[in-house]
C-alpha positions in Angstrom: -94.2 -27.4 -57.8 -94.8 -26.5 -61.2 -93.7 -29.5 -63.9 -91.6 -26.4 -65.3 -90.4 -25.6 -62.2 -89.3 -29.7 -61.6 -87.8 -29.6 -65.2 -85.4 -27.1 -64.7 -84.3 -28.0 -61.0 -83.7 -31.9 -62.5 -81.6 -29.6 -65.3 -79.6 -27.4 -63.2 -79.1 -30.2 -60.0 -77.2 -32.0 -63.5 -75.7 -29.4 -64.8 -74.2 -28.3 -60.8 -73.3 -32.2 -60.3 -71.7 -33.1 -64.1 -69.1 -34.9 -62.6 -70.6 -36.9 -59.4 -74.1 -37.2 -60.4 -73.8 -41.0 -61.7 -72.1 -41.9 -59.3 -75.1 -40.5 -56.5 -77.4 -42.8 -55.8 -80.5 -41.1 -56.7 -83.9 -41.5 -55.4 -86.2 -43.9 -57.8 -90.3 -43.3 -58.7 -90.7 -46.4 -57.1 -88.5 -45.4 -54.1 -90.1 -41.9 -54.0 -93.5 -43.9 -53.6 -92.4 -46.1 -51.0 -90.7 -43.2 -48.8 -93.6 -40.9 -48.9 -95.7 -43.9 -47.6 -93.2 -43.9 -44.7 -93.4 -40.6 -44.0 -97.1 -40.7 -44.5 -97.7 -43.3 -41.9 -94.8 -41.3 -39.5 -96.5 -38.6 -39.8 -99.8 -39.9 -38.7 -98.1 -42.2 -35.8 -96.7 -38.5 -34.2 -100.5 -36.9 -34.8 -102.2 -40.0 -32.9 -100.5 -37.5 -29.3 -102.0 -34.4 -29.9 -102.4 -34.2 -26.5 -98.5 -34.1 -26.1 -98.2 -30.8 -28.6 -97.2 -32.2 -32.4 -97.6 -28.8 -34.1 -97.3 -27.6 -37.9 -95.5 -24.3 -38.3 -94.9 -22.3 -41.0 -96.7 -23.4 -44.1 -96.5 -26.7 -42.7 -92.7 -26.8 -43.4 -91.6 -27.3 -39.7 -93.0 -30.0 -37.2 -92.5 -29.4 -33.3 -93.9 -31.1 -30.9 -94.1 -29.4 -26.9 -93.0 -26.1 -28.1 -89.8 -24.1 -30.0 -87.2 -21.7 -28.7 -87.3 -18.1 -29.0 -84.6 -18.2 -31.5 -86.6 -20.7 -34.1 -89.4 -18.1 -33.9 -87.4 -15.1 -35.0 -85.8 -17.3 -37.5 -89.1 -17.9 -39.0 -90.3 -14.5 -38.8 -87.2 -13.4 -40.6 -85.7 -11.1 -38.0 -82.6 -13.0 -37.5 -79.1 -12.4 -38.9 -76.3 -15.0 -38.4 -73.1 -13.9 -37.7 -70.9 -15.9 -38.5 -68.1 -15.1 -36.0 -65.1 -17.1 -38.4 -64.8 -19.5 -40.6 -62.5 -21.8 -38.8 -63.3 -25.1 -36.6 -62.1 -27.8 -34.8 -63.7 -30.7 -35.8 -64.0 -32.6 -38.7 -68.3 -33.3 -38.9 -68.5 -35.3 -41.9 -72.1 -33.5 -43.2 -70.2 -30.1 -42.9 -71.2 -28.2 -46.2 -68.2 -26.3 -46.3 -64.8 -26.2 -45.7 -63.5 -24.7 -42.6 -60.0 -23.7 -42.9 -59.7 -19.6 -42.7 -60.4 -17.7 -40.1 -61.5 -14.5 -42.0 -63.7 -11.5 -41.0 -66.7 -11.7 -39.2 -69.7 -11.6 -41.5 -73.3 -12.4 -43.1 -74.9 -12.1 -46.0 -71.3 -11.6 -47.8 -71.0 -8.7 -46.1 -68.3 -8.3 -44.0 -67.9 -6.6 -40.4 -64.2 -5.3 -38.9 -65.7 -4.1 -35.9 -68.8 -4.9 -33.7 -70.0 -1.2 -34.0 -69.9 -1.7 -38.1 -72.1 -4.9 -36.9 -74.1 -3.0 -34.8 -75.5 -0.5 -37.4 -76.3 -3.2 -39.5 -78.9 -4.3 -37.1 -80.3 -1.5 -36.5 -80.7 -0.3 -40.2 -82.3 -4.0 -40.8 -84.4 -4.2 -37.7 -83.3 -7.4 -36.9 -84.7 -9.0 -33.4 -82.1 -11.7 -33.0 -78.6 -12.0 -33.5 -76.6 -15.8 -33.7 -72.5 -16.4 -33.6 -72.0 -19.5 -36.0 -68.9 -20.4 -37.7 -66.9 -22.5 -37.8 -66.4 -23.1 -34.2 -67.2 -19.7 -32.4 -65.4 -20.5 -29.5 -62.2 -21.0 -31.2 -62.6 -17.5 -31.5 -63.8 -16.3 -28.2 -62.5 -12.9 -27.6 -64.0 -12.0 -30.6 -67.5 -13.6 -29.9 -67.2 -11.5 -26.4 -66.4 -7.9 -27.7 -69.3 -8.1 -30.3 -71.2 -9.5 -27.5 -70.3 -6.9 -25.5 -71.1 -4.2 -28.5 -74.3 -5.9 -29.4 -75.6 -5.2 -25.7 -74.3 -2.3 -25.0 -75.2 0.0 -28.6 -78.7 -1.5 -29.0 -81.1 -0.8 -26.2 -84.4 -2.4 -27.6 -84.4 -6.1 -26.3 -82.4 -8.3 -28.8 -82.1 -12.4 -28.5 -78.6 -13.2 -28.5 -77.3 -17.3 -29.2 -74.2 -19.2 -29.9 -73.7 -22.1 -31.9 -71.1 -24.4 -30.5 -69.6 -28.6 -31.3 -68.8 -27.8 -27.1 -64.9 -29.1 -27.3 -63.7 -26.3 -25.8 -66.4 -24.9 -23.8 -65.4 -24.4 -20.0 -67.0 -23.5 -17.0 -64.9 -20.1 -17.0 -66.4 -18.9 -20.7 -70.0 -19.7 -20.0 -70.4 -17.4 -17.1 -68.7 -14.9 -19.7 -70.9 -15.3 -21.9 -74.1 -15.0 -19.5 -72.1 -12.4 -17.8 -72.4 -10.4 -20.5 -76.2 -11.0 -21.7 -75.9 -14.2 -24.0 -79.9 -16.1 -24.0 -79.0 -19.1 -25.6 -76.3 -21.6 -26.6 -76.4 -24.3 -29.3 -75.0 -27.9 -28.5 -73.7 -30.3 -31.6 -73.7 -33.2 -29.5 -73.1 -35.1 -32.4 -69.6 -33.4 -33.4 -68.4 -35.1 -29.9 -69.7 -38.5 -30.4 -72.9 -37.1 -27.9 -70.8 -36.6 -25.0 -72.9 -34.4 -22.6 -69.6 -33.0 -20.5 -69.9 -29.6 -22.4 -73.8 -29.0 -22.3 -73.9 -29.9 -18.2 -71.6 -27.1 -17.4 -74.3 -24.6 -19.5 -77.2 -26.0 -17.5 -78.5 -23.4 -14.9 -75.5 -20.7 -16.6 -77.0 -19.9 -20.2 -80.5 -19.2 -19.5 -81.5 -21.6 -22.8 -80.1 -24.7 -23.5 -80.4 -26.1 -27.0 -79.3 -29.2 -28.7 -78.7 -29.0 -32.5 -77.9 -31.5 -34.7 -78.2 -32.9 -37.8 -81.0 -36.4 -37.8 -78.3 -38.7 -39.0 -79.1 -42.0 -39.8 -76.8 -44.1 -38.6 -76.9 -42.9 -35.0 -80.1 -43.7 -34.6 -80.6 -46.0 -31.9 -77.8 -43.9 -29.6 -79.9 -40.5 -30.6 -82.8 -42.7 -29.2 -80.6 -43.1 -26.0 -79.6 -40.0 -25.1 -82.4 -37.6 -26.0 -84.0 -38.8 -22.1 -80.9 -37.7 -21.2 -81.1 -34.5 -22.5 -84.5 -34.1 -21.4 -83.2 -35.0 -17.0 -80.2 -32.8 -17.5 -82.6 -30.0 -18.3 -81.7 -29.6 -21.9 -84.7 -26.7 -23.2 -85.0 -27.8 -27.0 -83.4 -30.1 -29.7 -83.4 -28.9 -33.4 -83.0 -31.6 -35.4 -81.5 -30.7 -38.9 -82.1 -32.4 -42.6 -78.6 -33.3 -43.9 -77.8 -31.5 -47.2 -75.5 -32.3 -49.9 -72.9 -29.7 -51.1 -69.7 -30.7 -53.4 -67.7 -30.0 -50.3 -69.9 -33.1 -48.3 -70.6 -34.8 -51.3 -67.9 -37.6 -50.9 -68.6 -38.6 -47.3 -72.0 -38.8 -48.2 -71.8 -41.5 -50.9 -69.6 -43.5 -48.9 -72.3 -43.9 -46.4 -74.9 -45.1 -48.9 -77.6 -41.9 -48.6 -80.8 -42.0 -51.2 -80.1 -38.5 -52.4 -83.5 -36.0 -53.0 -83.8 -33.6 -56.1 -84.8 -30.1 -54.9 -83.6 -26.7 -55.0 -80.9 -27.9 -53.3 -80.1 -31.4 -52.6 -80.6 -33.3 -50.0 -80.3 -36.9 -48.0 -83.7 -39.2 -47.5 -82.6 -41.2 -45.2 -82.1 -37.9 -42.8 -85.7 -36.8 -42.9 -87.1 -40.3 -42.1 -84.8 -40.4 -39.2 -86.3 -36.8 -37.6 -90.0 -38.2 -37.7 -88.3 -41.5 -36.1 -87.1 -39.8 -33.4 -90.0 -37.4 -33.0 -92.4 -40.2 -32.8 -89.9 -41.8 -30.4 -90.1 -38.6 -27.7 -93.7 -38.7 -27.8 -94.2 -42.8 -27.6 -92.0 -42.5 -25.0 -93.5 -39.7 -23.0 -90.9 -38.0 -23.4 -91.7 -34.1 -23.0 -88.6 -32.4 -24.5 -89.2 -30.2 -27.5 -88.6 -31.2 -30.5 -88.5 -29.0 -34.2 -87.6 -30.8 -36.9 -85.8 -28.3 -38.9 -86.4 -29.1 -42.6 -85.1 -27.6 -45.7 -88.0 -26.5 -47.6 -88.7 -24.7 -44.5 -85.3 -23.0 -44.2 -85.4 -22.7 -48.2 -88.1 -20.8 -48.2 -88.0 -18.7 -44.8 -84.9 -17.7 -44.1 -84.9 -16.1 -47.7 -88.4 -14.8 -47.7 -86.2 -13.1 -44.3 -83.7 -11.8 -46.2 -85.6 -10.8 -48.7 -88.3 -9.1 -46.7 -85.9 -7.0 -44.7 -84.0 -5.6 -48.4 -87.0 -5.4 -49.6 -88.5 -2.9 -47.2 -85.5 0.1 -47.4 -85.9 0.2 -51.1 -89.5 0.2 -51.6 -91.6 2.5 -53.4 -94.6 3.9 -51.2 -97.0 2.5 -53.8 -95.6 -0.9 -53.8 -96.2 -4.2 -51.5 -94.3 -7.2 -50.5 -95.3 -10.2 -50.1 -94.9 -13.1 -48.1 -92.2 -14.2 -49.3 -90.5 -11.0 -49.5 -90.6 -10.1 -52.9 -91.7 -6.4 -53.8 -94.9 -6.5 -55.9 -95.9 -3.7 -57.9 -99.9 -3.5 -58.9 -101.2 -1.4 -61.6 -104.1 -0.7 -64.1 -104.0 -0.2 -67.7 -106.7 1.1 -70.3 -108.0 4.3 -71.6 -106.7 7.4 -69.9 -109.7 8.3 -69.6 -111.0 5.2 -67.3 -107.5 5.6 -65.6 -107.3 9.6 -64.6 -111.5 8.7 -63.2 -109.5 6.8 -60.9 -106.7 8.8 -60.3 -109.3 11.6 -59.3 -111.2 9.1 -57.6 -108.2 8.5 -55.2 -107.6 12.0 -54.9 -111.1 12.4 -53.5 -111.0 9.3 -50.8 -107.5 9.3 -50.2 -105.2 11.3 -48.3 -101.8 9.6 -49.0 -101.0 10.2 -52.4 -97.9 8.5 -51.8 -99.8 5.4 -52.2 -100.1 5.5 -56.1 -98.3 6.9 -59.0 -100.0 8.0 -63.1 -98.1 7.6 -65.7 -97.1 10.6 -67.5 -99.3 9.1 -70.4 -102.2 8.8 -68.0 -102.8 5.2 -69.2 -101.2 2.9 -65.8 -101.8 3.7 -62.8 -99.7 2.3 -59.9 -101.2 1.2 -56.4 -100.4 -0.2 -53.6 -102.6 -3.1 -52.6 -104.7 -1.5 -49.6 -106.5 0.8 -52.0 -107.4 -2.4 -54.1 -110.8 -1.5 -52.6 -110.6 2.1 -54.2 -110.5 1.3 -57.5 -113.1 0.1 -60.4 -111.6 -2.3 -62.2 -113.8 -2.5 -64.9 -112.7 -2.1 -68.6 -109.0 -2.7 -67.0 -106.3 -4.8 -67.1 -104.5 -5.6 -63.9 -100.8 -5.5 -63.9 -98.9 -7.1 -61.8 -94.9 -7.8 -61.4 -92.7 -8.9 -59.2 -88.9 -7.6 -57.9 -86.7 -9.3 -56.0 -83.5 -8.3 -54.0 -79.9 -9.2 -52.9 -77.7 -7.8 -50.3 -73.4 -7.0 -52.0 -70.6 -5.5 -50.1 -70.1 -3.3 -53.4 -71.8 -2.6 -56.5 -71.3 -5.4 -59.4 -73.6 -2.9 -62.1 -75.3 -6.1 -63.3 -78.9 -4.9 -62.0 -80.6 -1.5 -60.6 -79.6 -0.9 -56.6 -79.5 1.3 -54.2 -76.8 2.0 -51.7 -77.3 1.8 -48.1 -75.4 3.3 -45.5 -74.7 2.4 -42.3 -72.8 4.9 -41.0 -70.4 7.6 -42.6 -67.3 5.2 -43.4 -69.4 2.2 -44.6 -72.6 1.2 -46.8 -73.8 -1.9 -48.6 -76.2 -2.7 -51.8 -79.1 -3.3 -52.4 -79.7 -4.8 -55.9 -83.2 -5.7 -56.9 -84.1 -7.1 -60.6 -87.3 -8.8 -62.1 -88.2 -12.2 -61.1 -90.7 -13.0 -63.7 -92.0 -11.0 -66.5 -95.1 -8.6 -66.2 -98.4 -10.8 -65.5 -101.6 -9.4 -67.3 -105.0 -10.0 -66.0 -108.7 -9.0 -66.8 -112.1 -9.3 -65.7 -113.1 -12.5 -63.0 -109.1 -13.1 -62.9 -108.8 -9.6 -61.4 -111.4 -10.3 -58.9 -110.1 -13.9 -58.4 -106.2 -12.3 -57.9 -107.5 -9.8 -55.4 -109.4 -12.7 -52.9 -106.3 -14.7 -53.1 -104.0 -12.4 -53.0 -104.6 -9.2 -51.6 -107.9 -9.8 -50.2 -107.3 -12.1 -47.7 -103.9 -12.0 -46.7 -103.5 -15.3 -45.3 -101.8 -18.4 -46.8 -103.9 -20.8 -48.0 -106.1 -20.4 -51.3 -110.1 -19.1 -51.0 -112.4 -21.4 -52.5 -114.8 -18.5 -54.3 -116.2 -20.4 -57.1 -114.7 -17.6 -60.0 -113.0 -18.9 -63.0 -109.3 -19.8 -61.7 -105.6 -18.2 -62.8 -103.5 -20.3 -64.0 -101.1 -19.5 -61.0 -98.9 -22.8 -61.6 -98.2 -21.2 -66.2 -97.7 -17.4 -64.7 -95.6 -18.4 -62.1 -98.2 -16.2 -59.6 -97.5 -19.1 -56.2 -94.4 -18.8 -55.7 -94.3 -15.1 -55.3 -97.1 -14.9 -53.0 -97.1 -17.8 -51.0 -94.3 -20.3 -49.3 -94.4 -24.1 -50.7 -96.4 -25.6 -48.0 -95.4 -28.8 -46.3 -92.6 -30.8 -46.7 -90.7 -31.1 -49.9 -92.1 -33.6 -52.6 -90.3 -36.6 -53.4 -89.0 -37.1 -56.7 
């Protein structure tokens, strides 16, 4: 992470937590060094069990063993929509990030859906491949869950993976049977909300095709969680997902009471919860427990879930000459130079490329925007490469803050995708054009090419964060 990024994050957190910042236990530089060594040692121990399936996924931000659930794969690939079916809950978990006292309408990405049919139209328009029902507690509005589940299955003929989150407090055999009969693929239990009881979970095994336990890695519950892990495997649970606890203004007082150490980052997280997750993974491998475990780190959620949303938006509003980066940003490439030279490039493209929508020439003839697939067909000699990045946001209505496009879902409902510059235009010449092409266009991979050409000042220019995911677990600072 660039120094300027770090400084801006620190400043924003100080502002966001201004009235509480000095009461929070923040990681010190000395603690950061010790914590990094502890984490490295845990990871080293985990990968000593190479034959038992430890694996880094999604640019090294997600550590898994023995596999990963289909739902988690859809999430990482950005093909998933989480429908918050309600905003009420019957548990009072200390780590819950927001108040849960309004039933509300089902919603996702700030959009409300008053009917299942409206949501089906959204799923179809945005190419969603998987849906989850969350809350609140979905079973507090069980009929609503069943209604949306039925309509999704009836209206969408292509494969659609569907799962539901629950704390298990309202689970009954009849409800599970109804969910299974209507096509629920997976159910995820937060057993920490019910003091790690497995009664509800046991009812689901053999009824719902995939049963997962998804819990935050709670430091105080480390030994209790170890004890229950083997039971989960013996009971036929398919997957265990461990989350990193995130701090919000809502749960902050309870996290302070527990004496947690807070980490700076795009959002505030808890140091001890990451260490607990890694200890639990090491324990399962040391004890030869074949239960697949997935550490869902905040850096994974922040980067990959956001990229998925940006990518879905970008596909619906991009111009033919624009590309989409792995992080979901619209990328516009263009050459700028002497009009005669630009027009020669234009003439060459007309001769070799039948799809004329892949480029666009300015009225003055001194600029040509082009899709990245045309890169090998362009002579950059004497040219300046202009690179710009655009971010998007999904809205229920026009805000007039940014350029926008209205996307109709059906005859009565439309949504709005806003787009705005994510960074000032970047201009490259000479060998820096070559390196840009090798790093971000020609390779199409998530690792930099060691090509020996002069290095672009990627951190200063801000290229990297728009082109690639920040690999590995978050830096401690």
